[in-house]
BANU-172036 format. One record per residue (C-alpha): x, y negated, z; residue number from 1. Coordinates in nm, 2 decimals. Example, Ala and Ser with C-alpha at 12.3 -4.5 7.8 and 13.67 -1.06 7.14 Angstrom:
BEGIN
       X       Y       Z  num
    1.23    0.45    0.78    1
    1.37    0.11    0.71    2
***
This chain:
BEGIN
       X       Y       Z  num
    7.14    2.18   -0.79    1
    6.78    2.11   -0.80    2
    6.60    1.76   -0.78    3
    6.52    1.81   -0.44    4
    6.87    1.88   -0.33    5
    7.09    1.60   -0.18    6
    7.41    1.50   -0.38    7
    7.62    1.57   -0.07    8
    7.97    1.54   -0.22    9
    7.93    1.19   -0.36   10
    7.72    1.09   -0.04   11
    8.01    1.19    0.18   12
    8.24    1.03   -0.04   13
    8.05    0.70   -0.01   14
    8.09    0.70    0.35   15
    8.38    0.50    0.52   16
    8.49    0.74    0.81   17
    8.77    0.68    1.05   18
    8.88    1.04    1.10   19
    9.15    1.14    1.35   20
    9.25    1.43    1.13   21
    9.21    1.54    0.77   22
    8.84    1.55    0.70   23
    8.65    1.87    0.71   24
    8.32    1.81    0.48   25
    8.17    2.13    0.59   26
    8.21    2.05    0.96   27
    8.06    1.71    0.88   28
    7.77    1.87    0.69   29
    7.69    2.11    0.98   30
    7.74    1.84    1.24   31
    7.56    1.56    1.08   32
    7.25    1.68    0.91   33
    6.97    1.79    1.13   34
    6.86    2.13    1.06   35
    6.51    2.20    1.06   36
    6.35    2.54    1.19   37
    6.00    2.59    1.13   38
    5.71    2.82    1.24   39
    5.71    3.17    1.04   40
    5.41    3.03    0.82   41
    5.64    2.73    0.70   42
    5.94    2.99    0.66   43
    5.71    3.16    0.42   44
    5.64    2.84    0.24   45
    6.01    2.75    0.22   46
    6.08    3.10    0.08   47
    5.80    3.04   -0.17   48
    5.97    2.72   -0.29   49
    6.29    2.90   -0.40   50
    6.08    3.07   -0.66   51
    5.85    2.80   -0.79   52
    5.93    2.75   -1.16   53
    5.72    2.45   -1.24   54
    5.73    2.07   -1.13   55
    5.38    2.09   -1.04   56
    5.42    2.40   -0.82   57
    5.69    2.20   -0.63   58
    5.48    1.88   -0.61   59
    5.20    2.09   -0.46   60
    5.43    2.28   -0.22   61
    5.58    1.95   -0.07   62
    5.23    1.79   -0.03   63
    5.27    1.55   -0.31   64
    5.57    1.39   -0.14   65
    5.84    1.54   -0.37   66
    5.95    1.19   -0.52   67
    6.03    1.07   -0.15   68
    6.19    1.41   -0.06   69
    6.41    1.37   -0.35   70
    6.51    1.02   -0.31   71
    6.34    0.89   -0.61   72
    6.01    0.72   -0.55   73
    5.94    0.42   -0.77   74
    6.20    0.28   -1.00   75
    6.55    0.16   -0.94   76
    6.56   -0.18   -0.78   77
    6.69   -0.48   -0.99   78
    7.08   -0.51   -0.97   79
    7.04   -0.85   -0.78   80
    6.83   -0.67   -0.52   81
    7.07   -0.40   -0.48   82
    7.35   -0.62   -0.43   83
    7.15   -0.80   -0.17   84
    7.07   -0.50    0.01   85
    7.44   -0.38    0.00   86
    7.55   -0.70    0.12   87
    7.34   -0.69    0.42   88
    7.38   -0.34    0.50   89
    7.75   -0.38    0.47   90
    7.80   -0.61    0.76   91
    7.79   -0.36    1.02   92
    7.89    0.00    1.09   93
    7.55    0.06    1.23   94
    7.40    0.06    0.88   95
    7.33    0.32    0.60   96
    7.60    0.48    0.40   97
    7.76    0.28    0.13   98
    7.60    0.36   -0.22   99
    7.25    0.39   -0.06  100
    7.02    0.33   -0.38  101
    6.73    0.08   -0.33  102
    6.40    0.17   -0.51  103
    6.15   -0.08   -0.62  104
    5.79    0.06   -0.52  105
    5.54   -0.23   -0.54  106
    5.54   -0.59   -0.67  107
    5.25   -0.80   -0.60  108
    5.11   -1.17   -0.57  109
    4.88   -1.26   -0.27  110
    4.77   -1.63   -0.21  111
    5.02   -1.74   -0.48  112
    5.31   -1.57   -0.30  113
    5.51   -1.29   -0.43  114
    5.60   -0.98   -0.22  115
    5.81   -0.67   -0.31  116
    5.82   -0.35   -0.12  117
    6.15   -0.15   -0.15  118
    6.23    0.21   -0.03  119
    6.53    0.44   -0.01  120
    6.63    0.77    0.14  121
    6.94    0.83    0.34  122
    7.01    1.17    0.48  123
    6.70    1.28    0.66  124
    6.56    0.93    0.69  125
    6.31    0.75    0.47  126
    6.28    0.39    0.49  127
    6.08    0.10    0.35  128
    6.13   -0.27    0.36  129
    5.94   -0.57    0.25  130
    6.06   -0.90    0.09  131
    5.85   -1.19    0.08  132
    6.01   -1.37   -0.21  133
    5.81   -1.70   -0.18  134
    5.86   -1.72    0.18  135
    6.22   -1.64    0.21  136
    6.18   -1.35    0.45  137
    6.25   -0.99    0.46  138
    6.18   -0.71    0.72  139
    6.45   -0.48    0.85  140
    6.42   -0.12    0.72  141
    6.13    0.06    0.87  142
    6.20    0.43    0.89  143
    6.04    0.76    0.94  144
    6.21    1.11    0.96  145
    6.20    1.32    0.67  146
    6.04    1.60    0.86  147
    5.72    1.39    0.93  148
    5.66    1.33    0.56  149
    5.75    1.71    0.46  150
    5.50    1.83    0.72  151
    5.23    1.56    0.69  152
    4.87    1.70    0.64  153
    4.76    1.35    0.55  154
    4.81    1.19    0.20  155
    4.97    0.89    0.35  156
    5.23    0.85    0.62  157
    5.19    0.49    0.80  158
    5.57    0.34    0.83  159
    5.48    0.00    0.96  160
    5.13   -0.01    1.09  161
    5.09   -0.39    1.15  162
    5.34   -0.66    1.13  163
    5.37   -1.04    1.01  164
    5.58   -1.34    0.91  165
    5.56   -1.65    1.08  166
    5.60   -2.03    0.97  167
    5.81   -2.27    1.14  168
    5.53   -2.35    1.39  169
    5.54   -1.99    1.49  170
    5.19   -1.93    1.32  171
    5.13   -1.62    1.12  172
    5.21   -1.69    0.76  173
    5.12   -1.35    0.64  174
    5.03   -1.00    0.80  175
    5.10   -0.68    0.61  176
    5.11   -0.29    0.66  177
    5.27   -0.03    0.44  178
    5.37    0.32    0.41  179
    5.42    0.63    0.20  180
    5.15    0.79   -0.03  181
    5.13    1.12   -0.19  182
    5.09    1.18   -0.57  183
    4.73    1.15   -0.64  184
    4.63    0.90   -0.38  185
    4.37    0.67   -0.58  186
    4.26    0.43   -0.32  187
    4.39    0.29    0.03  188
    4.19    0.08    0.27  189
    4.31   -0.10    0.55  190
    4.05   -0.19    0.84  191
    4.16   -0.50    1.03  192
    3.98   -0.69    1.28  193
    3.85   -0.95    1.01  194
    3.71   -0.67    0.80  195
    3.82   -0.39    0.52  196
    4.08   -0.47    0.27  197
    4.21   -0.27   -0.05  198
    4.58   -0.20   -0.03  199
    4.81   -0.20   -0.35  200
    4.93    0.13   -0.47  201
    5.26    0.21   -0.65  202
    5.58    0.41   -0.64  203
    5.43    0.66   -0.39  204
    5.38    0.37   -0.14  205
    5.09    0.15   -0.04  206
    5.12   -0.21    0.08  207
    4.86   -0.45    0.22  208
    4.93   -0.82    0.28  209
    4.69   -1.08    0.41  210
    4.78   -1.45    0.36  211
    4.73   -1.69    0.65  212
    4.55   -1.43    0.89  213
    4.34   -1.57    1.19  214
    4.51   -1.56    1.52  215
    4.55   -1.21    1.67  216
    4.41   -1.02    1.36  217
    4.53   -0.63    1.40  218
    4.51   -0.35    1.20  219
    4.26   -0.10    1.33  220
    4.29    0.20    1.10  221
    4.39    0.30    0.75  222
    4.22    0.54    0.51  223
    4.32    0.70    0.18  224
    4.14    0.90   -0.08  225
    4.38    1.18   -0.18  226
    4.42    1.39   -0.50  227
    4.14    1.62   -0.40  228
    3.91    1.35   -0.36  229
    3.90    1.37    0.02  230
    3.92    1.06    0.24  231
    4.16    1.09    0.54  232
    4.12    0.82    0.80  233
    4.44    0.72    1.04  234
    4.31    0.54    1.36  235
    4.55    0.32    1.53  236
    4.34    0.29    1.86  237
    4.42   -0.09    1.86  238
    4.37   -0.29    2.19  239
    4.40   -0.66    2.23  240
    4.54   -0.88    2.49  241
    4.88   -0.94    2.66  242
    4.88   -0.56    2.77  243
    4.84   -0.32    2.46  244
    4.75    0.03    2.60  245
    4.73    0.38    2.47  246
    4.56    0.70    2.59  247
    4.80    0.96    2.71  248
    4.87    1.25    2.48  249
    4.74    1.58    2.60  250
    4.97    1.77    2.38  251
    5.28    1.95    2.50  252
    5.61    2.01    2.31  253
    5.74    2.36    2.26  254
    6.08    2.48    2.34  255
    6.26    2.61    2.65  256
    6.16    2.49    2.99  257
    6.39    2.64    3.22  258
    6.78    2.62    3.24  259
    6.98    2.93    3.21  260
    7.31    2.81    3.32  261
    7.43    2.48    3.47  262
    7.74    2.26    3.39  263
    7.93    2.21    3.73  264
    8.04    1.85    3.78  265
    7.93    1.71    3.42  266
    8.17    1.45    3.28  267
    8.30    1.32    2.95  268
    8.65    1.34    2.99  269
    8.76    1.15    2.69  270
    8.57    0.84    2.83  271
    8.74    0.91    3.19  272
    9.09    0.92    3.01  273
    9.00    0.60    2.81  274
    9.06    0.75    2.47  275
    8.98    0.53    2.18  276
    8.75    0.78    2.03  277
    8.52    0.64    1.73  278
    8.55    0.27    1.68  279
    8.52   -0.05    1.87  280
    8.26   -0.34    1.87  281
    8.46   -0.54    1.62  282
    8.30   -0.31    1.35  283
    7.95   -0.41    1.44  284
    7.74   -0.72    1.33  285
    7.68   -0.85    1.69  286
    7.59   -1.22    1.78  287
    7.79   -1.40    2.03  288
    7.56   -1.36    2.32  289
    7.55   -0.98    2.27  290
    7.92   -0.98    2.26  291
    7.95   -1.19    2.59  292
    7.68   -1.03    2.80  293
    7.58   -0.68    2.67  294
    7.88   -0.50    2.49  295
    8.21   -0.51    2.66  296
    8.54   -0.53    2.47  297
    8.65   -0.17    2.57  298
    8.32   -0.01    2.45  299
    8.39    0.29    2.20  300
    8.11    0.38    1.95  301
    8.04    0.68    1.74  302
    7.80    0.74    1.45  303
    7.65    1.09    1.52  304
    7.49    1.12    1.17  305
    7.68    0.95    0.89  306
    7.37    0.93    0.68  307
    7.18    0.73    0.94  308
    7.20    0.37    1.08  309
    7.22    0.48    1.43  310
    7.53    0.43    1.63  311
    7.59    0.53    1.99  312
    7.84    0.38    2.22  313
    7.95    0.42    2.59  314
    8.15    0.19    2.82  315
    8.36    0.34    3.09  316
    8.13    0.20    3.37  317
    7.86    0.44    3.26  318
    7.68    0.22    3.03  319
    7.50    0.38    2.71  320
    7.47    0.15    2.41  321
    7.24    0.23    2.10  322
    7.28    0.00    1.79  323
    7.08   -0.02    1.48  324
    7.17   -0.31    1.23  325
    7.23   -0.61    1.46  326
    6.99   -0.47    1.75  327
    7.15   -0.35    2.06  328
    6.97   -0.15    2.36  329
    7.17   -0.07    2.66  330
    7.11    0.14    3.00  331
    7.36    0.16    3.28  332
    7.39    0.35    3.59  333
    7.65    0.44    3.85  334
    7.88    0.75    3.78  335
    7.67    0.98    4.02  336
    7.33    0.89    3.84  337
    7.46    0.92    3.48  338
    7.43    1.29    3.46  339
    7.20    1.31    3.76  340
    6.95    1.54    3.55  341
    7.23    1.76    3.46  342
    7.33    1.79    3.11  343
    7.21    1.49    2.94  344
    7.18    1.09    2.99  345
    6.91    0.97    2.74  346
    6.74    0.64    2.64  347
    6.47    0.53    2.41  348
    6.49    0.24    2.18  349
    6.31    0.09    1.89  350
    6.34    0.33    1.58  351
    6.36    0.07    1.30  352
    5.99    0.06    1.25  353
    5.69    0.05    1.45  354
    5.60    0.41    1.37  355
    5.92    0.57    1.52  356
    6.15    0.55    1.83  357
    6.51    0.65    1.86  358
    6.63    0.89    2.11  359
    7.00    0.86    2.18  360
    7.22    0.98    2.47  361
    7.53    1.14    2.59  362
    7.59    1.50    2.68  363
    7.88    1.61    2.90  364
    8.18    1.85    2.81  365
    8.04    2.18    2.78  366
    7.74    2.10    2.58  367
    7.79    2.25    2.23  368
    7.46    2.15    2.06  369
    7.14    1.97    2.12  370
    6.80    2.05    1.97  371
    6.46    1.86    1.97  372
    6.14    2.04    1.99  373
    5.82    1.81    1.91  374
    5.45    1.86    1.97  375
    5.39    1.97    1.61  376
    5.60    2.30    1.66  377
    5.91    2.17    1.47  378
    6.26    2.23    1.61  379
    6.54    1.98    1.48  380
    6.91    2.00    1.54  381
    7.01    1.66    1.69  382
    7.34    1.50    1.55  383
    7.60    1.54    1.80  384
    7.97    1.38    1.78  385
    8.20    1.34    2.06  386
    7.95    1.39    2.32  387
    7.71    1.13    2.18  388
    7.38    1.19    1.98  389
    7.11    1.01    1.84  390
    6.79    1.10    1.63  391
    6.49    0.89    1.50  392
    6.17    1.03    1.60  393
    5.81    0.96    1.46  394
    5.56    0.87    1.69  395
    5.34    1.16    1.57  396
    5.61    1.38    1.70  397
    5.59    1.28    2.07  398
    5.59    1.42    2.32  399
    5.93    1.60    2.24  400
    6.17    1.79    2.44  401
    6.54    1.78    2.42  402
    6.72    2.09    2.50  403
    7.12    2.13    2.55  404
    7.29    2.44    2.48  405
    7.64    2.58    2.57  406
    7.87    2.75    2.34  407
    7.72    3.09    2.44  408
    7.38    2.98    2.34  409
    7.25    2.93    2.69  410
    7.01    2.64    2.78  411
    7.21    2.41    3.02  412
    6.94    2.13    3.03  413
    6.60    2.04    2.93  414
    6.41    1.70    2.92  415
    6.07    1.61    2.80  416
    6.02    1.26    2.67  417
    5.70    1.05    2.58  418
    5.71    0.74    2.35  419
    5.73    0.49    2.64  420
    5.78    0.21    2.39  421
    5.40    0.23    2.28  422
    5.32    0.08    2.62  423
    5.20    0.23    2.93  424
    4.93    0.49    2.90  425
    4.57    0.44    3.03  426
    4.32    0.69    3.12  427
    4.04    0.73    2.85  428
    3.80    0.65    3.14  429
    3.92    0.29    3.16  430
    3.67    0.17    2.91  431
    3.38    0.36    3.07  432
    3.13    0.21    3.30  433
    3.18   -0.16    3.15  434
    2.92   -0.38    3.29  435
    2.76   -0.66    3.09  436
    2.88   -1.00    3.21  437
    2.78   -1.24    2.92  438
    2.62   -1.28    2.58  439
    2.74   -1.49    2.32  440
    2.56   -1.61    2.00  441
    2.72   -1.78    1.69  442
    2.56   -2.08    1.49  443
    2.49   -1.84    1.20  444
    2.31   -1.57    1.40  445
    2.57   -1.33    1.50  446
    2.55   -1.20    1.87  447
    2.79   -1.04    2.11  448
    2.75   -0.85    2.43  449
    3.06   -0.90    2.68  450
    3.13   -0.61    2.89  451
    3.40   -0.60    3.16  452
    3.53   -0.32    3.39  453
    3.65   -0.30    3.76  454
    4.00   -0.35    3.84  455
    4.22   -0.03    3.86  456
    4.56    0.03    3.86  457
    4.63   -0.35    3.82  458
    4.42   -0.36    3.50  459
    4.09   -0.48    3.41  460
    3.95   -0.36    3.08  461
    3.70   -0.53    2.85  462
    3.49   -0.45    2.52  463
    3.27   -0.70    2.32  464
    3.00   -0.53    2.10  465
    2.88   -0.75    1.82  466
    2.54   -0.69    1.66  467
    2.73   -0.67    1.32  468
    2.93   -0.36    1.44  469
    3.27   -0.51    1.56  470
    3.38   -0.39    1.90  471
    3.72   -0.52    2.00  472
    3.85   -0.41    2.33  473
    4.14   -0.47    2.54  474
    4.30   -0.50    2.89  475
    4.40   -0.77    3.11  476
    4.71   -0.74    3.36  477
    4.58   -0.86    3.70  478
    4.92   -0.91    3.86  479
    5.08   -1.25    3.77  480
    5.26   -1.20    3.46  481
    5.22   -1.36    3.10  482
    5.07   -1.68    3.00  483
    4.84   -1.88    3.19  484
    4.60   -1.91    2.90  485
    4.63   -1.72    2.57  486
    4.40   -1.66    2.27  487
    4.40   -1.28    2.20  488
    4.18   -1.26    1.89  489
    3.97   -1.48    1.65  490
    3.70   -1.23    1.58  491
    3.48   -1.24    1.26  492
    3.11   -1.11    1.30  493
    2.89   -1.18    1.00  494
    2.95   -1.53    0.90  495
    3.05   -1.64    1.25  496
    3.38   -1.65    1.43  497
    3.44   -1.58    1.79  498
    3.75   -1.69    2.02  499
    3.84   -1.41    2.27  500
    4.10   -1.50    2.53  501
    4.23   -1.45    2.89  502
    4.35   -1.66    3.18  503
    4.54   -1.61    3.50  504
    4.58   -1.84    3.80  505
    4.59   -2.13    3.86  506
    4.35   -2.16    3.55  507
    4.01   -2.18    3.63  508
    3.85   -2.34    3.34  509
    3.93   -2.36    2.95  510
    3.85   -2.62    2.69  511
    3.88   -2.55    2.32  512
    4.01   -2.87    2.15  513
    3.94   -2.91    1.77  514
    4.11   -3.15    1.54  515
    3.83   -3.37    1.49  516
    3.82   -3.44    1.86  517
    3.53   -3.20    1.96  518
    3.58   -3.02    2.30  519
    3.40   -2.71    2.40  520
    3.42   -2.63    2.78  521
    3.42   -2.27    2.89  522
    3.45   -2.09    3.24  523
    3.63   -1.74    3.22  524
    3.43   -1.45    3.38  525
    3.69   -1.21    3.54  526
    3.97   -1.42    3.36  527
    3.81   -1.34    3.00  528
    3.66   -1.60    2.80  529
    3.45   -1.56    2.48  530
    3.32   -1.85    2.27  531
    3.16   -1.91    1.92  532
    3.33   -2.15    1.70  533
    3.07   -2.42    1.60  534
    2.92   -2.43    1.26  535
    3.10   -2.75    1.12  536
    3.44   -2.55    1.15  537
    3.31   -2.23    0.96  538
    3.51   -2.30    0.63  539
    3.73   -2.10    0.39  540
    4.04   -2.31    0.48  541
    4.27   -2.26    0.76  542
    4.22   -2.49    1.07  543
    4.40   -2.52    1.40  544
    4.25   -2.57    1.74  545
    4.39   -2.55    2.09  546
    4.29   -2.35    2.41  547
    4.38   -2.56    2.70  548
    4.38   -2.42    3.07  549
    4.30   -2.64    3.36  550
    4.35   -2.57    3.73  551
    4.11   -2.64    4.01  552
    4.21   -3.03    4.01  553
    4.16   -3.03    3.62  554
    4.52   -3.05    3.55  555
    4.65   -2.92    3.24  556
    4.84   -2.58    3.33  557
    4.90   -2.46    2.95  558
    4.80   -2.53    2.59  559
    4.81   -2.26    2.32  560
    4.73   -2.33    1.95  561
    4.52   -2.08    1.74  562
    4.44   -2.07    1.37  563
    4.11   -1.97    1.20  564
    3.90   -1.94    0.89  565
    3.61   -1.77    0.74  566
    3.70   -1.53    0.45  567
    3.51   -1.56    0.14  568
***
């Protein structure tokens, strides 16, 4: 067994299954581990791997990610951290297998606070989690499929692009981004709204943490210098506002598009017979509200892939449930609509990280296997057990096509999915034809041109071009939803700071209230307001102010706090 082989026997023994018959490990392996088919070029590469004799050759063939693909990035985590991880992981069946080994990747101090980035591999899933030791916070595992790393053409794979911890006042206490780095990566930069930052490297990973960020600060892109000295940039196409928008993908997934045979009267008979397949909700770590209002007592759950934390469940009234850790997503329909598309009922949920989503669903009797075809040319076998399936999919793989086959290998169903969790798509033309509606100037000389678009499809988009090079953009939902007044971003420009926000009726005017009593009056244009923060508050210490929205009679409608500081 080589270093890149999974220790399958020991991993399987570490699981805690509930078999209805004597375990058949070969069957478990075949059914549980997604099999990856590749294009002919990649098949040649796979064959080449078999005859590579040196570690350097293996590293080059795997794109420098061999430490992750072998499950050994960084170093073993301290015993106390491993025990803490196992305790949290063991509270629910929707978890990773017992014995999953935690690895310590990076330990760093930012603003006097200690942060530790951990990682682990389980089956075909690679995960990272951040612990803010000084703050007492930890993230849930953020994961990406192994296939994404194995086929990456970039020296970094972004796992968590932008997230943060909050204090007891719901203000951001830290902001962070982390991901996987290949061997030889010498530098990683994170470009955020407040400028360029250098990330910490270690354990084949990168970590960027910012202490006490300004309100609305977001990561715009990440770049890395690889072993060959070439810089690779990953743009996140970040937008601001209550409505995050993404341009629609023009790519198409591969795979069959036509059905060769149909399943007549699709159904799952063990559900109709009320058989107790799998396990009940008592094996899951669910809160009281979820048990009372989302998951019924009679729901049955299955773990299609024993190496994953994804659990899929069914209720007898045609409700599909997806559980990861303590989180539950559900989708219900009547019996006639459940298999209205023929061979699969599928839902999309969060994937345990902002860079992936989970596709999970139910297939009727007669479906022997399910495969996923992505936009990168990969074909992956989807774990299927007792008619239920689930698979984590990286954002970079969308759009994808799920294809169901019967026992004769005929296509009995095909469905395409885009990553709807990323937000509604927006035509690239949304930011064209913007007209100038205002100009702003900061007390230290920075200037900005405010541009606004026409209303289209319930949206009005904007962009602000600052003379110092920053150009934040976003969109406003015109129909009545969301806060009445909100600060979307505190944007640095040179040595100035600008507040960018939006309103909705009945707010007609906005005032910025500073802690010393000073008030700055604004009148939004097209529900957008932009203002420069006065000179006395441009300091390198965190301050708080409030945006107050008033109606036509100058009555307070809503007040929102925001924090800001000038970076040294």
